[in-house]
mmCIF file of the C-alpha atoms, coordinates in Angstrom:
data_MODEL
# 
_entry.id   MODEL 
# 
loop_
_atom_site.group_PDB 
_atom_site.id 
_atom_site.type_symbol 
_atom_site.label_atom_id 
_atom_site.label_alt_id 
_atom_site.label_comp_id 
_atom_site.label_asym_id 
_atom_site.label_entity_id 
_atom_site.label_seq_id 
_atom_site.pdbx_PDB_ins_code 
_atom_site.Cartn_x 
_atom_site.Cartn_y 
_atom_site.Cartn_z 
_atom_site.occupancy 
_atom_site.B_iso_or_equiv 
_atom_site.pdbx_formal_charge 
_atom_site.auth_seq_id 
_atom_site.auth_comp_id 
_atom_site.auth_asym_id 
_atom_site.auth_atom_id 
_atom_site.pdbx_PDB_model_num 
ATOM 1   C CA . UNK A 1 1   ? -5.743  8.694   -28.751 1.00 0.00 ? 1   UNK A CA 1 
ATOM 2   C CA . UNK A 1 2   ? -4.878  12.114  -30.138 1.00 0.00 ? 2   UNK A CA 1 
ATOM 3   C CA . UNK A 1 3   ? -2.805  14.515  -28.031 1.00 0.00 ? 3   UNK A CA 1 
ATOM 4   C CA . UNK A 1 4   ? -3.401  18.206  -28.697 1.00 0.00 ? 4   UNK A CA 1 
ATOM 5   C CA . UNK A 1 5   ? -0.637  20.559  -29.799 1.00 0.00 ? 5   UNK A CA 1 
ATOM 6   C CA . UNK A 1 6   ? 1.381   21.874  -26.866 1.00 0.00 ? 6   UNK A CA 1 
ATOM 7   C CA . UNK A 1 7   ? 0.449   25.352  -25.643 1.00 0.00 ? 7   UNK A CA 1 
ATOM 8   C CA . UNK A 1 8   ? 2.854   28.257  -26.169 1.00 0.00 ? 8   UNK A CA 1 
ATOM 9   C CA . UNK A 1 9   ? 3.069   29.677  -22.607 1.00 0.00 ? 9   UNK A CA 1 
ATOM 10  C CA . UNK A 1 10  ? 5.628   27.988  -20.336 1.00 0.00 ? 10  UNK A CA 1 
ATOM 11  C CA . UNK A 1 11  ? 3.359   27.132  -17.367 1.00 0.00 ? 11  UNK A CA 1 
ATOM 12  C CA . UNK A 1 12  ? 0.736   25.678  -19.712 1.00 0.00 ? 12  UNK A CA 1 
ATOM 13  C CA . UNK A 1 13  ? 3.483   23.784  -21.546 1.00 0.00 ? 13  UNK A CA 1 
ATOM 14  C CA . UNK A 1 14  ? 4.695   22.190  -18.305 1.00 0.00 ? 14  UNK A CA 1 
ATOM 15  C CA . UNK A 1 15  ? 1.133   21.163  -17.398 1.00 0.00 ? 15  UNK A CA 1 
ATOM 16  C CA . UNK A 1 16  ? 0.609   19.771  -20.907 1.00 0.00 ? 16  UNK A CA 1 
ATOM 17  C CA . UNK A 1 17  ? 3.830   17.711  -20.797 1.00 0.00 ? 17  UNK A CA 1 
ATOM 18  C CA . UNK A 1 18  ? 2.967   16.346  -17.339 1.00 0.00 ? 18  UNK A CA 1 
ATOM 19  C CA . UNK A 1 19  ? -0.503  15.292  -18.469 1.00 0.00 ? 19  UNK A CA 1 
ATOM 20  C CA . UNK A 1 20  ? 0.841   13.878  -21.720 1.00 0.00 ? 20  UNK A CA 1 
ATOM 21  C CA . UNK A 1 21  ? 3.372   11.795  -19.797 1.00 0.00 ? 21  UNK A CA 1 
ATOM 22  C CA . UNK A 1 22  ? 0.645   10.599  -17.411 1.00 0.00 ? 22  UNK A CA 1 
ATOM 23  C CA . UNK A 1 23  ? -1.601  9.317   -20.199 1.00 0.00 ? 23  UNK A CA 1 
ATOM 24  C CA . UNK A 1 24  ? -1.100  5.613   -20.840 1.00 0.00 ? 24  UNK A CA 1 
ATOM 25  C CA . UNK A 1 25  ? -3.340  3.862   -23.356 1.00 0.00 ? 25  UNK A CA 1 
ATOM 26  C CA . UNK A 1 26  ? -5.999  6.493   -22.821 1.00 0.00 ? 26  UNK A CA 1 
ATOM 27  C CA . UNK A 1 27  ? -5.989  6.140   -19.027 1.00 0.00 ? 27  UNK A CA 1 
ATOM 28  C CA . UNK A 1 28  ? -4.784  8.959   -16.810 1.00 0.00 ? 28  UNK A CA 1 
ATOM 29  C CA . UNK A 1 29  ? -2.558  7.361   -14.202 1.00 0.00 ? 29  UNK A CA 1 
ATOM 30  C CA . UNK A 1 30  ? -1.966  8.738   -10.713 1.00 0.00 ? 30  UNK A CA 1 
ATOM 31  C CA . UNK A 1 31  ? 1.163   10.774  -10.380 1.00 0.00 ? 31  UNK A CA 1 
ATOM 32  C CA . UNK A 1 32  ? 3.593   9.946   -7.586  1.00 0.00 ? 32  UNK A CA 1 
ATOM 33  C CA . UNK A 1 33  ? 3.763   12.156  -4.521  1.00 0.00 ? 33  UNK A CA 1 
ATOM 34  C CA . UNK A 1 34  ? 6.538   12.780  -2.038  1.00 0.00 ? 34  UNK A CA 1 
ATOM 35  C CA . UNK A 1 35  ? 6.245   11.938  1.647   1.00 0.00 ? 35  UNK A CA 1 
ATOM 36  C CA . UNK A 1 36  ? 8.573   13.340  4.285   1.00 0.00 ? 36  UNK A CA 1 
ATOM 37  C CA . UNK A 1 37  ? 8.952   11.653  7.662   1.00 0.00 ? 37  UNK A CA 1 
ATOM 38  C CA . UNK A 1 38  ? 10.662  13.698  10.349  1.00 0.00 ? 38  UNK A CA 1 
ATOM 39  C CA . UNK A 1 39  ? 12.159  12.765  13.719  1.00 0.00 ? 39  UNK A CA 1 
ATOM 40  C CA . UNK A 1 40  ? 13.011  9.164   12.840  1.00 0.00 ? 40  UNK A CA 1 
ATOM 41  C CA . UNK A 1 41  ? 15.285  7.747   15.552  1.00 0.00 ? 41  UNK A CA 1 
ATOM 42  C CA . UNK A 1 42  ? 18.797  7.038   14.320  1.00 0.00 ? 42  UNK A CA 1 
ATOM 43  C CA . UNK A 1 43  ? 18.565  3.378   15.337  1.00 0.00 ? 43  UNK A CA 1 
ATOM 44  C CA . UNK A 1 44  ? 15.421  2.955   13.207  1.00 0.00 ? 44  UNK A CA 1 
ATOM 45  C CA . UNK A 1 45  ? 17.072  4.683   10.244  1.00 0.00 ? 45  UNK A CA 1 
ATOM 46  C CA . UNK A 1 46  ? 20.146  2.464   10.600  1.00 0.00 ? 46  UNK A CA 1 
ATOM 47  C CA . UNK A 1 47  ? 18.048  -0.722  10.718  1.00 0.00 ? 47  UNK A CA 1 
ATOM 48  C CA . UNK A 1 48  ? 16.069  0.317   7.621   1.00 0.00 ? 48  UNK A CA 1 
ATOM 49  C CA . UNK A 1 49  ? 19.291  1.194   5.792   1.00 0.00 ? 49  UNK A CA 1 
ATOM 50  C CA . UNK A 1 50  ? 20.760  -2.208  6.705   1.00 0.00 ? 50  UNK A CA 1 
ATOM 51  C CA . UNK A 1 51  ? 17.645  -4.010  5.457   1.00 0.00 ? 51  UNK A CA 1 
ATOM 52  C CA . UNK A 1 52  ? 17.726  -2.059  2.198   1.00 0.00 ? 52  UNK A CA 1 
ATOM 53  C CA . UNK A 1 53  ? 21.415  -2.874  1.758   1.00 0.00 ? 53  UNK A CA 1 
ATOM 54  C CA . UNK A 1 54  ? 20.805  -6.600  2.398   1.00 0.00 ? 54  UNK A CA 1 
ATOM 55  C CA . UNK A 1 55  ? 18.241  -6.551  -0.408  1.00 0.00 ? 55  UNK A CA 1 
ATOM 56  C CA . UNK A 1 56  ? 20.618  -4.528  -2.614  1.00 0.00 ? 56  UNK A CA 1 
ATOM 57  C CA . UNK A 1 57  ? 18.135  -1.661  -2.842  1.00 0.00 ? 57  UNK A CA 1 
ATOM 58  C CA . UNK A 1 58  ? 18.323  2.029   -2.208  1.00 0.00 ? 58  UNK A CA 1 
ATOM 59  C CA . UNK A 1 59  ? 16.617  3.280   0.930   1.00 0.00 ? 59  UNK A CA 1 
ATOM 60  C CA . UNK A 1 60  ? 13.996  5.013   -1.236  1.00 0.00 ? 60  UNK A CA 1 
ATOM 61  C CA . UNK A 1 61  ? 13.281  1.871   -3.234  1.00 0.00 ? 61  UNK A CA 1 
ATOM 62  C CA . UNK A 1 62  ? 13.093  -0.284  -0.096  1.00 0.00 ? 62  UNK A CA 1 
ATOM 63  C CA . UNK A 1 63  ? 10.779  2.110   1.745   1.00 0.00 ? 63  UNK A CA 1 
ATOM 64  C CA . UNK A 1 64  ? 8.520   2.590   -1.290  1.00 0.00 ? 64  UNK A CA 1 
ATOM 65  C CA . UNK A 1 65  ? 8.055   -1.191  -1.589  1.00 0.00 ? 65  UNK A CA 1 
ATOM 66  C CA . UNK A 1 66  ? 7.381   -1.489  2.152   1.00 0.00 ? 66  UNK A CA 1 
ATOM 67  C CA . UNK A 1 67  ? 4.799   1.316   1.988   1.00 0.00 ? 67  UNK A CA 1 
ATOM 68  C CA . UNK A 1 68  ? 3.111   -0.336  -1.007  1.00 0.00 ? 68  UNK A CA 1 
ATOM 69  C CA . UNK A 1 69  ? 3.001   -3.648  0.879   1.00 0.00 ? 69  UNK A CA 1 
ATOM 70  C CA . UNK A 1 70  ? 1.598   -1.938  3.962   1.00 0.00 ? 70  UNK A CA 1 
ATOM 71  C CA . UNK A 1 71  ? -1.052  -0.070  1.960   1.00 0.00 ? 71  UNK A CA 1 
ATOM 72  C CA . UNK A 1 72  ? -2.134  -3.257  0.160   1.00 0.00 ? 72  UNK A CA 1 
ATOM 73  C CA . UNK A 1 73  ? -3.204  -4.873  3.443   1.00 0.00 ? 73  UNK A CA 1 
ATOM 74  C CA . UNK A 1 74  ? -6.278  -3.705  5.344   1.00 0.00 ? 74  UNK A CA 1 
ATOM 75  C CA . UNK A 1 75  ? -5.688  -1.856  8.593   1.00 0.00 ? 75  UNK A CA 1 
ATOM 76  C CA . UNK A 1 76  ? -6.392  -3.728  11.818  1.00 0.00 ? 76  UNK A CA 1 
ATOM 77  C CA . UNK A 1 77  ? -9.589  -1.716  12.276  1.00 0.00 ? 77  UNK A CA 1 
ATOM 78  C CA . UNK A 1 78  ? -10.769 -2.486  8.724   1.00 0.00 ? 78  UNK A CA 1 
ATOM 79  C CA . UNK A 1 79  ? -9.939  -6.182  9.189   1.00 0.00 ? 79  UNK A CA 1 
ATOM 80  C CA . UNK A 1 80  ? -11.851 -6.377  12.486  1.00 0.00 ? 80  UNK A CA 1 
ATOM 81  C CA . UNK A 1 81  ? -14.839 -4.695  10.824  1.00 0.00 ? 81  UNK A CA 1 
ATOM 82  C CA . UNK A 1 82  ? -14.698 -7.242  7.957   1.00 0.00 ? 82  UNK A CA 1 
ATOM 83  C CA . UNK A 1 83  ? -14.690 -10.097 10.479  1.00 0.00 ? 83  UNK A CA 1 
ATOM 84  C CA . UNK A 1 84  ? -17.619 -8.573  12.351  1.00 0.00 ? 84  UNK A CA 1 
ATOM 85  C CA . UNK A 1 85  ? -19.540 -8.120  9.096   1.00 0.00 ? 85  UNK A CA 1 
ATOM 86  C CA . UNK A 1 86  ? -18.951 -11.778 8.155   1.00 0.00 ? 86  UNK A CA 1 
ATOM 87  C CA . UNK A 1 87  ? -20.114 -12.867 11.583  1.00 0.00 ? 87  UNK A CA 1 
ATOM 88  C CA . UNK A 1 88  ? -23.284 -10.765 11.251  1.00 0.00 ? 88  UNK A CA 1 
ATOM 89  C CA . UNK A 1 89  ? -23.929 -12.151 7.769   1.00 0.00 ? 89  UNK A CA 1 
ATOM 90  C CA . UNK A 1 90  ? -23.416 -15.738 8.933   1.00 0.00 ? 90  UNK A CA 1 
ATOM 91  C CA . UNK A 1 91  ? -25.487 -15.259 12.096  1.00 0.00 ? 91  UNK A CA 1 
ATOM 92  C CA . UNK A 1 92  ? -24.134 -18.483 13.619  1.00 0.00 ? 92  UNK A CA 1 
ATOM 93  C CA . UNK A 1 93  ? -22.206 -19.006 16.798  1.00 0.00 ? 93  UNK A CA 1 
ATOM 94  C CA . UNK A 1 94  ? -19.827 -21.851 17.480  1.00 0.00 ? 94  UNK A CA 1 
ATOM 95  C CA . UNK A 1 95  ? -19.587 -23.040 21.052  1.00 0.00 ? 95  UNK A CA 1 
ATOM 96  C CA . UNK A 1 96  ? -16.189 -22.835 22.690  1.00 0.00 ? 96  UNK A CA 1 
ATOM 97  C CA . UNK A 1 97  ? -16.232 -26.590 23.416  1.00 0.00 ? 97  UNK A CA 1 
ATOM 98  C CA . UNK A 1 98  ? -16.604 -27.329 19.673  1.00 0.00 ? 98  UNK A CA 1 
ATOM 99  C CA . UNK A 1 99  ? -13.691 -25.057 18.824  1.00 0.00 ? 99  UNK A CA 1 
ATOM 100 C CA . UNK A 1 100 ? -11.538 -26.743 21.460  1.00 0.00 ? 100 UNK A CA 1 
ATOM 101 C CA . UNK A 1 101 ? -12.625 -30.205 20.291  1.00 0.00 ? 101 UNK A CA 1 
ATOM 102 C CA . UNK A 1 102 ? -11.567 -29.402 16.711  1.00 0.00 ? 102 UNK A CA 1 
ATOM 103 C CA . UNK A 1 103 ? -8.299  -27.973 17.953  1.00 0.00 ? 103 UNK A CA 1 
ATOM 104 C CA . UNK A 1 104 ? -7.607  -31.047 20.066  1.00 0.00 ? 104 UNK A CA 1 
ATOM 105 C CA . UNK A 1 105 ? -8.555  -33.411 17.222  1.00 0.00 ? 105 UNK A CA 1 
ATOM 106 C CA . UNK A 1 106 ? -5.782  -31.886 15.085  1.00 0.00 ? 106 UNK A CA 1 
ATOM 107 C CA . UNK A 1 107 ? -3.254  -32.511 17.859  1.00 0.00 ? 107 UNK A CA 1 
ATOM 108 C CA . UNK A 1 108 ? -3.841  -36.260 18.073  1.00 0.00 ? 108 UNK A CA 1 
# 
């Protein structure tokens, strides 16, 4: 992939360098953003700091990984909708007595 010559004006140069740094193997990757959370109770901040320290990570690194983990899972509402969609697609109902019988069979 060929990168064009950098522009001469400073604001265009900054934009060019940012885009050039974002290009990886011809794919434009998403650039990171900053998130600010205000009014976090001190006890919550202290617990998060302790967890980060136990994992030998900075608070920023720990919170970024936790946010990535959280974002990778569907929300409760999305999960419930997925379950409902599967139930509609299956169009079968299982009687409560059968569910309890299977549960009890595993306990014997």
